[in-house]
C-alpha positions in Angstrom: -69.7 -9.8 126.9 -66.8 -11.3 127.5 -63.8 -9.4 128.6 -61.3 -9.0 125.7 -57.0 -9.4 126.5 -57.7 -10.2 130.3 -59.5 -6.5 130.8 -62.8 -4.2 129.5 -61.9 -1.5 127.2 -60.5 1.6 128.6 -61.9 4.6 128.5 -61.3 8.8 128.9 -62.2 9.4 133.0 -64.2 11.6 134.2 -66.6 11.9 137.5 -65.2 9.8 140.3 -66.5 8.8 143.6 -66.0 5.8 146.2 -63.8 4.6 144.1 -66.3 4.7 140.5 -65.2 6.3 137.6 -67.3 7.3 135.1 -66.6 7.3 131.7 -67.8 8.4 127.9 -69.1 5.9 126.0 -66.7 6.5 122.7 -65.7 3.0 121.6 -67.5 0.4 119.9 -66.5 -2.1 122.6 -67.6 0.8 125.3 -71.0 1.1 123.5 -71.9 -3.0 123.3 -70.9 -3.2 126.9 -73.5 -0.1 127.5 -76.1 -2.3 126.0 -75.6 -5.7 127.7 -75.2 -4.6 131.3 -78.8 -5.1 132.5 -78.1 -9.3 131.7 -74.2 -8.4 132.9 -75.8 -7.6 136.2 -77.9 -10.3 136.6 -81.0 -9.6 133.7 -84.2 -10.9 134.7 -83.5 -12.9 137.8 -82.4 -9.9 138.7 -85.5 -7.8 138.0 -84.3 -6.0 135.3 -85.4 -5.5 131.8 -83.0 -7.1 129.0 -84.3 -5.7 125.8 -83.1 -7.6 122.7 -79.5 -6.1 122.0 -80.7 -6.1 118.5 -83.2 -3.6 119.5 -81.0 -1.3 121.7 -78.5 -1.3 119.3 -81.1 0.1 116.7 -82.1 2.9 119.5 -78.2 4.4 119.4 -77.8 4.2 115.1 -78.4 7.0 113.0 -79.3 5.2 110.3 -82.3 3.5 111.9 -83.5 6.1 114.4 -83.7 8.7 112.4 -84.9 10.9 115.3 -81.1 11.3 116.6 -80.8 13.8 113.9 -82.5 16.0 116.3 -81.7 15.5 120.0 -77.9 14.3 121.2 -78.1 11.0 123.1 -74.9 10.8 125.3 -74.3 7.5 127.3 -71.6 7.1 129.8 -70.5 3.6 131.8 -69.8 3.4 135.4 -66.6 1.5 136.0 -65.1 0.0 139.4 -61.8 -2.2 139.7 -61.7 -2.5 136.4 -65.5 -3.8 135.2 -68.7 -1.6 134.6 -71.2 -1.3 137.0 -73.9 1.3 136.0 -75.1 3.3 133.1 -76.5 6.7 132.1 -77.7 8.1 129.4 -78.7 11.9 128.8 -81.0 13.1 126.1 -81.0 17.0 124.9 -82.2 18.5 121.6 -80.0 19.9 119.1 -81.3 23.1 118.5 -81.4 23.3 121.8 -85.1 24.9 122.4 -87.7 21.7 122.0 -88.0 21.4 125.8 -87.4 24.4 127.4 -85.1 24.1 129.5 -86.1 20.0 130.3 -83.3 17.7 129.9 -84.0 14.1 130.6 -81.7 11.2 131.8 -82.8 7.1 130.8 -81.4 3.6 130.1 -80.8 3.3 133.7 -79.1 0.1 135.2 -76.4 0.2 138.1 -75.7 -2.4 140.9 -76.6 -1.4 144.4 -74.9 1.3 145.4 -76.2 4.9 146.0 -72.7 6.1 145.4 -72.8 4.4 141.9 -76.3 6.1 141.4 -74.9 9.6 142.5 -72.3 9.6 140.2 -74.0 8.6 137.1 -77.0 11.8 137.7 -74.2 13.8 138.3 -72.7 13.0 135.5 -75.6 13.6 133.1 -76.7 16.4 135.2 -73.4 18.5 134.3 -73.4 17.9 130.8 -76.9 18.6 130.7 -76.7 21.9 132.6 -73.5 22.9 130.6 -76.1 22.7 128.0 -78.9 25.3 129.3 -80.5 22.6 131.2 -82.2 24.3 133.9 -84.1 21.4 134.8 -83.4 16.7 135.1 -86.5 15.0 134.3 -86.6 11.3 134.0 -86.1 8.2 133.5 -86.7 8.2 130.0 -85.2 6.7 127.1 -84.5 8.7 125.4 -88.2 10.9 125.8 -91.3 10.7 127.0 -92.4 9.1 123.6 -90.4 6.1 124.3 -90.0 4.0 127.1 -90.9 5.7 130.4 -90.3 5.4 134.4 -89.2 3.2 137.1 -91.5 0.2 137.7 -93.1 0.9 141.3 -95.6 -1.4 142.1 -97.1 -4.5 139.9 -96.1 -5.0 136.0 -95.7 -8.8 136.8 -96.3 -9.1 132.8 -93.7 -8.2 130.6 -95.3 -6.0 127.7 -93.5 -4.6 124.9 -91.1 -0.7 126.4 -92.7 -1.1 130.0 -89.6 -1.6 132.0 -88.8 -3.5 134.5 -86.2 -3.0 137.5 -85.3 -3.7 141.1 -87.6 -2.9 143.8 -84.7 -1.2 145.5 -83.6 1.8 142.7 -86.7 4.0 142.8 -86.3 4.7 147.2 -82.6 5.2 145.6 -83.4 7.8 143.6 -85.8 9.5 146.1 -83.3 9.4 148.7 -81.0 11.2 146.3 -83.2 14.1 146.6 -85.0 13.4 143.5 -88.9 14.5 143.5 -91.5 12.2 142.6 -93.2 14.1 139.6 -95.8 11.9 137.9 -97.0 8.5 138.1 -97.8 6.6 134.7 -100.3 3.5 134.5 -100.6 0.5 133.3 -104.7 -1.1 133.4 -105.3 -4.5 131.7 -108.9 -6.0 130.4 -109.7 -9.8 130.2 -111.5 -9.9 126.9 -112.8 -13.1 128.5 -115.0 -10.7 131.0 -115.2 -7.1 129.7 -118.0 -5.6 129.2 -117.5 -2.8 126.7 -118.9 -3.9 123.6 -121.8 -5.1 125.2 -122.8 -1.8 126.5 -121.5 0.2 123.3 -123.2 -1.9 120.7 -126.7 -0.8 121.3 -126.0 2.9 122.4 -124.1 3.0 118.6 -126.9 1.3 116.9 -129.2 3.7 118.6 -127.6 6.6 117.7 -128.5 8.7 114.7 -125.5 9.7 113.8 -124.1 6.1 113.0 -124.3 6.3 109.8 -121.5 8.5 109.1 -118.8 7.3 111.7 -116.3 4.4 110.2 -113.8 3.0 111.9 -111.3 1.2 109.1 -107.9 -0.9 110.2 -104.6 1.1 109.3 -103.8 -0.1 106.0 -100.2 -2.1 105.2 -99.5 -0.8 101.8 -98.7 2.9 102.0 -97.8 2.6 105.7 -95.6 6.1 105.3 -99.2 7.3 104.7 -100.7 6.2 107.7 -97.6 6.4 110.0 -97.9 10.5 109.2 -101.5 10.6 109.9 -100.6 8.5 112.8 -98.1 11.3 113.8 -100.9 13.7 113.2 -102.9 12.8 115.1 -101.1 12.0 117.9 -99.0 15.2 118.6 -103.2 17.0 118.8 -104.9 14.4 120.9 -102.0 14.6 122.9 -100.9 18.0 123.3 -102.1 18.6 126.2 -100.9 15.7 128.4 -98.5 16.4 130.8 -95.0 16.0 129.3 -96.3 16.3 126.1 -93.5 16.2 123.2 -94.7 16.2 119.7 -93.4 13.5 117.8 -91.1 15.2 114.8 -91.5 14.0 111.0 -88.0 12.0 111.9 -88.6 10.5 114.8 -91.9 9.0 112.4 -90.0 7.8 110.0 -88.1 4.9 112.7 -91.7 4.3 114.4 -92.4 3.3 109.9 -89.4 1.1 110.2 -91.1 -0.5 113.9 -94.4 -0.6 113.4 -94.3 -2.9 110.0 -92.9 -6.1 111.8 -95.5 -5.7 114.8 -98.5 -5.3 112.3 -98.0 -9.2 111.2 -100.2 -9.8 114.0 -101.5 -6.2 115.3 -103.7 -3.9 114.2 -104.1 -0.1 114.1 -107.6 1.5 113.3 -108.5 5.0 112.5 -112.5 6.4 113.6 -113.7 8.5 110.3 -116.6 11.0 111.5 -117.8 12.5 108.0 -114.7 11.4 105.8 -112.8 12.5 108.8 -110.3 11.0 111.0 -110.8 12.2 114.8 -109.6 9.2 116.7 -106.9 6.2 117.1 -106.1 3.1 118.6 -102.9 0.9 118.1 -102.6 -2.7 119.2 -99.6 -4.3 119.2 -98.7 -8.3 120.0 -96.8 -8.7 123.4 -93.7 -9.6 121.7 -92.0 -8.8 125.1 -93.2 -12.0 126.8 -91.3 -14.4 124.9 -88.3 -11.9 124.1 -87.6 -11.6 128.1 -86.6 -15.0 128.2 -84.4 -14.6 126.0 -81.5 -12.5 127.8 -81.2 -10.3 124.9 -80.1 -12.8 122.5 -81.9 -14.3 119.5 -79.3 -16.7 118.4 -80.0 -19.4 118.4 -83.6 -20.1 118.9 -84.8 -16.6 119.4 -86.0 -16.1 116.2 -88.1 -18.6 116.0 -89.6 -17.6 119.5 -89.5 -13.7 118.4 -91.5 -14.8 114.9 -94.0 -16.8 117.2 -94.8 -14.1 119.4 -95.0 -11.6 116.5 -97.9 -14.2 114.8 -99.8 -14.8 118.2 -98.4 -12.3 120.8 -98.5 -14.6 123.9 -101.9 -14.4 125.0 -101.4 -11.0 125.6 -101.5 -7.4 123.6 -100.6 -3.6 124.6 -103.0 -0.7 123.6 -100.2 2.4 123.3 -102.0 4.8 121.7 -106.0 5.1 121.9 -106.9 9.0 121.3 -109.2 11.7 119.9 -108.3 14.5 118.6 -109.1 17.3 120.9 -111.8 19.6 118.5 -113.8 16.2 118.8 -113.8 15.5 122.6 -117.0 16.1 124.3 -119.6 15.6 121.1 -121.4 13.2 120.7 -119.6 12.0 117.8 -116.4 12.1 119.6 -117.3 9.8 122.6 -118.9 7.5 119.8 -115.9 7.3 117.9 -114.0 6.5 121.5 -117.1 3.8 122.2 -116.5 2.4 118.8 -112.6 2.2 118.2 -111.9 0.7 121.7 -114.8 -2.1 120.7 -112.6 -2.7 117.6 -109.2 -3.1 119.3 -111.2 -6.0 121.9 -112.3 -7.6 118.7 -109.4 -8.2 117.3 -107.4 -8.9 120.1 -110.4 -11.4 120.6 -109.5 -13.3 117.0 -106.2 -13.4 118.0 -106.8 -15.0 121.4 -104.8 -12.4 123.2 -106.8 -13.0 126.3 -105.5 -9.7 128.4 -105.0 -6.2 126.6 -102.8 -3.4 128.3 -103.6 -0.5 128.0 -100.4 1.8 129.0 -99.2 4.3 130.3 -102.2 6.7 131.5 -101.4 9.7 133.5 -102.4 8.8 137.4 -104.5 12.1 137.8 -106.6 11.5 134.0 -109.7 11.0 135.2 -111.5 10.4 132.0 -109.4 7.8 131.1 -109.3 6.3 134.9 -113.0 6.4 134.4 -113.2 4.4 130.9 -110.9 1.8 132.1 -113.3 1.2 135.6 -115.5 0.5 133.5 -114.5 -2.0 130.6 -113.5 -3.0 133.3 -109.5 -2.8 133.3 -108.1 -2.7 137.3 -104.8 -1.6 137.6 -102.4 -3.6 136.9 -98.5 -1.5 137.4 -97.3 1.9 137.8 -94.6 3.7 137.0 -93.1 7.1 138.3 -90.9 10.0 136.8 -88.6 11.6 138.6 -87.1 15.8 138.9 -84.7 18.0 140.7 -83.9 21.3 139.4 -80.1 21.8 138.0 -77.3 22.0 139.3 -77.9 18.7 141.4 -76.2 20.1 144.4 -77.9 17.0 147.0 -76.7 14.3 144.5 -72.7 16.3 144.7 -73.5 16.5 148.5 -74.5 12.6 148.1 -71.0 11.5 146.7 -68.9 13.5 149.1 -69.8 11.9 152.0 -69.3 8.5 149.9 -65.4 9.2 149.5 
């Protein structure tokens, strides 16, 4: 973004540290700077994800992202010498009760300066504490159901909603006193060498209940009903996972808008046992392989690249949802349904010419999923980390004071 009138737009001044001023985003010009900051910091060459600017705008557009009716998501920019050098957002439920005192931070991007990071975190944490939060967790953009974590290992293949960041940022969070809470993993399957379908097909064929198990594709017609089913199954199958947060009806409305273009080539599959939906798998084309080279812009040639990526996935795809309802776990029907769902997703990828399928994210201590990944095989190819700290962030304030 270029400067207008020889200077960046002014804004209300907040916390100041080591020549850094933290200002709440209040104007359209500041909002645009917030969106473009990863590109201004050097973009992919500097290690940052640069999502399409239009996509990030939609996240903060209440007309598109209906989940904003349930969440307050303030944004701040860090300024030094008249230019933006960092950004952060916080998220807090409007009813104040949905997260049991847990507030989140995310959309983190900044110059390599611990004082800037400390000032940003302290601002977001202070805002959350004022509203009753007792613990900070992140980065989430803007809840655990969206982009999560910082990349700490691997992640060489860009994937949708799997953020990338410079290698120096995770140690900087450690140094500020935030504690590692959980790692989440990406595992990548090669459709040319996978052994799952060859192993699962004879087991399914020999199973006496095979005639009562049905794997059906997601229906593009009536997408609203299908998304409602995805929401219901997700809220059940993921309910006991670490950090789980139910998807609301408002959030599902946004999911429907996001899924429609992805289904040009992607696919969803439901497992039905005796007519009851008990499992699902979602497979999405890897549009990030194309958009990562666009530096956030669709013009002038980005539209063509994006359309091609939506159609062919650039040779790879992501499996962001794969689960079985809790009541059916440990049962023969549940095991067969999981195997058949995965086989359907792999077959879909193969027909599309997607050689690599990233299954993400997976909790680092989810032993059942990790055993399954070993059997496919789908080795770990990326690791993202989530941090937490009690509020208030006294340690951050001490760091800020020491840098003044």
